[in-house]
C-alpha positions in Angstrom: 0.0 0.0 0.0 1.1 3.5 -0.8 1.4 6.3 1.8 -1.7 8.1 0.5 -3.8 4.9 0.6 -2.8 4.3 4.2 -3.8 7.8 5.2 -7.1 7.5 3.3 -7.9 4.2 5.0 -7.2 5.7 8.4 -9.4 8.7 7.6 -12.2 6.4 6.2 -12.2 4.6 9.6 -12.3 8.0 11.4 -9.3 7.3 13.5 -6.3 9.2 14.5 -2.8 7.7 14.1 -2.7 6.4 17.7 -6.0 4.4 17.4 -5.1 3.2 13.9 -1.8 1.9 15.2 -3.6 -0.1 17.9 -6.0 -1.5 15.3 -3.1 -2.6 13.0 -1.0 -3.9 15.9 2.0 -1.6 15.5 3.4 1.4 17.2 2.7 5.0 16.3 6.1 5.5 14.7 5.3 2.8 12.1 2.1 4.5 11.1 3.8 7.8 10.8 6.6 6.3 8.7 4.0 4.6 6.4 2.0 7.8 5.9 5.2 9.7 5.1 6.2 7.1 2.6 9.5 6.3 4.3 8.7 2.5 4.5 5.7 0.4 3.7 3.7 -2.1 5.8 4.5 -5.8 5.5 3.2 -9.1 6.8 0.2 -9.1 9.1 0.0 -5.2 9.2 -0.4 -5.1 5.5 -2.9 -8.0 5.6 -5.1 -6.2 8.2 -5.0 -3.0 6.2 -6.0 -4.7 3.0 -8.8 -6.5 4.7 -10.1 -3.3 6.2 -9.9 -1.5 2.8 -11.7 -4.4 1.2 -14.5 -4.4 3.8 -14.9 -0.6 3.5 -15.1 -0.8 -0.3 -17.9 -3.4 0.0 -19.8 -1.6 2.8 -18.7 2.0 3.0 -21.7 2.9 5.1 -20.5 0.6 7.8 -17.2 2.4 8.6 -18.2 3.2 12.2 -19.3 -0.4 12.8 -16.1 -1.8 11.3 -14.0 0.7 13.4 -15.8 -0.2 16.6 -15.3 -3.9 15.9 -11.6 -3.7 15.1 -10.8 -1.4 18.0 -12.4 -3.9 20.3 -10.6 -6.8 18.6 -7.2 -5.0 18.7 -7.6 -4.9 22.4 -7.7 -8.7 22.4 -4.3 -9.1 21.0 -4.5 -8.3 17.2 -7.5 -10.4 16.3 -8.8 -7.7 14.0 -7.7 -9.5 10.8 -9.3 -12.8 11.8 -12.5 -11.1 12.9 -12.8 -9.2 9.7 -12.3 -12.3 7.6 -14.8 -14.2 9.6 -17.3 -11.3 9.4 -16.9 -11.2 5.6 -17.2 -14.9 5.3 -20.3 -15.0 7.4 -22.1 -12.1 5.7 -21.1 -13.4 2.2 -22.4 -16.9 3.1 -25.7 -15.6 4.4 -26.2 -13.4 1.3 -25.5 -16.5 -0.9 -28.0 -18.6 1.0 -30.7 -16.0 0.8 -30.1 -15.4 -2.9 -30.1 -19.1 -3.6 -33.5 -19.4 -1.8 -34.9 -16.4 -3.7 -34.0 -18.0 -7.0 -35.4 -21.4 -6.1 -38.9 -22.5 -6.7 -41.3 -21.3 -4.0 -42.8 -24.8 -3.5 -39.3 -26.2 -2.6 -39.3 -24.3 0.7 -42.7 -25.5 1.8 -43.5 -22.0 3.0 -40.7 -22.1 5.6 -38.6 -19.2 4.2 -34.9 -19.3 3.4 -32.8 -22.2 4.7 -31.4 -21.7 8.2 -27.8 -21.8 9.2 -26.9 -25.1 11.0 
């Protein structure tokens, strides 16, 4: 990720550098260096930022919800990336199930609505 992309992601989340560093699991100096373009993120830091950007691109209106979730997760030892991936997988799976049900023949549901998650 480029310096400007990192700054834009932080701003989309509505966080300052300190809170953003906590979310990503790094210190404030790392975020400052990334945003100045001195170095770029790698490893899990990059993975978390890419996942956040992907989630915000899909659901831009949920920026505050995402921020709240990852701030809480970051306090649990850097589980933000895992939680975001699970959240995406869950919501994508639910959407696919509902869409499949909507496209199926109405009589196949016996009036019970969309299939329920096991």
